N, C-alpha and C positions, 0 to 999 in steps of 0.2 A: 496778256498782262501788260500794263503800262508802266513806264518809268516816271518818276516824280522827283521834284525838288521841293523839300519842305523848308520854309523860311521863317526865321524869327522876324518879328515886326520892328520893334523899337531898337535903333542902333544898327540894324541890318538893312532894312528897306527904307526906313524914314529916320530923321534926326530924333535922337532920344531926348525927350523933354521932361523926364522925371514925372511920371504919373500924368501923361497926356490925356486930357479929357475934352479939349476944344478942337473940333475939326478944322477950324481956321488956322491952327498951328501945325497941321500936317505938312511936312516938307520932305519930299523924296530925296534920298541921298544922291549925289551926283553919279550919273551913269546907271542907276538902279533899273530904271524902266528899260533901257537899252539892253542891259544884261539879261533881264527876264525875258525880253522879246527873243533874244538869241536862243535861250534855253527852250522856250515855247516852240520856236520854229524848228528846233532839233527834235521835237517830239515829246518833250517833258511836260507833264501836268504840274501845275504850280499850286502849292498850298501854303497857307500861313498858319503857324502854330505859335501861340503867344500866351505867356503868363501875364495876367492883368490883376495883380494882387491889390491894386488900388481899389477895386470893387470890394474885396474882402476886408480891406482896412477902412471902408466907408469914406474914401477920398472922393469917389465918383461912382456913378451907377453903371449898370450893364447897358442901359440905353445910351449913355454917353460913349461907352466903348464902341457900340454899334455905329454911332454917328461918325466917330473917328475912322472906323473901318470902312464905312461907306465912302467917306472922302478919299481914303487911300485907293479904294477900288475905282472911283471916278477918275483919279489922276492916272492910274495905270490903264484904264480903258481908253483914255484919250491917246495913249501910246500903243493901242492895240494889244495890250497884255491882259490875259484872262486868268483870274484867280479862281480855281475850282471851288475851294471852300476855305473858310477861316475857322480855325478851332481856337477857342478861348478857354483858359483855365482862370476863373475869376477869384479863386480862393487865395487868402493870405498864406504865407509859407507854413504857418503852424496849424492851418486848418486841413482836415482830410480832403483829398482831391484825387479823382481817378485820372486826371489828365495833366496835372501840373508837371512841367518838365523838372526833372529828368525822366519822368514817366513816359514810356513809349506808347501809351494808350491811344493817343490821337493818330499816330502813324498807323497803328493796327486798325483803327476805325476807317481811315482813308483806304488802307489795303482792302478791307472788306467791302466798303461802299463803292469804290472806284476801280477795283481790280488792279491795284498797284503791286508791282514786284519790288518789294523793299530791298532785295539784294542787288537791284540795279538802280536804286534811288539814292538821293543825297540829302543831307541836312546842312543848312548854312545858318550860322548864328554868331552872336558876339559874346556869348558867355559859355563857360564850361558846362553848365547844365544843358545848354542847347546841344552841344556835342554828345554829352552822355545820353540824351534822349535818342539821338540817332544811333549811337552804339548799342543802346538797349533794344532798339527795334531791329538791328541787323542791317542797317543801310550799308551801301557800298563804301561810302566815305562821309565823314562829318568834317565840315570846314569852318574854321574860326576866321571871321573877318576882323580886322583891326579897327574898324569903325565902332562907334558906340563905346561899350566897355571892353572891346576886344583887345586893344593894345595893353590895357592894364591887366586883363586876364592872362595874356601871354607872358607878361613880366612876372606875375605872381604865381603862375601855375605851370611853368614850362614842363616840369616832369609829368604832370597829369595830362598834358596836351599832346604827348608824344605820339599817340595813335591817330591824331587828327592833323589835317593840313592847316597851315596858317597863311593867309593872304591879306593884302591890303584892303580890299573891298569886294563888293558884289561883282564888279566887272572881272576882277582877277579870279574870283571863285567860278564864274561862268566859263572863263577861258580854260581853267583847270579841268572842269567837268567835261567840256567839249573835246579836250585833248585825250581824255582817258578812253581806252577802247571799250566797246560793249562786249559782253561775253560771247 
């Protein structure tokens, strides 16, 4: 069984541009690639799990989401970072969805497809729904980053975040994961 880190996309890995559909606007957050490389070098498989409700709201198409993701993968590949798979929930919040966070379904899919030990894996995101996704899947720890919406989520939901760690960004999340002992 492999260990994994599941990552939200917007506000966690890249700057949140509110319904990003243009690959030319993809900007990695400072230190993101380096943090992912450290996790990868420590043996973690890396996955992206992203709600993209702009598709369900008809703001942009799934093809545009895929172009944005391709640009993100290109930027990470230049830094020798490999993303195993990107899981996308394109539905709007009011639409039925098997994978829209906080649903743990995509983490279960990765477990089954890639042999991931969820109890030794982590989820990093900038919203409470990201953390809930990890908790619902039984990951070792869900970590909120203060980038993107994270600082606002921390202020507005302190009591609901008590089960998760809160750190400044992806670099600090990676440092925390790498400090924690494996079982």
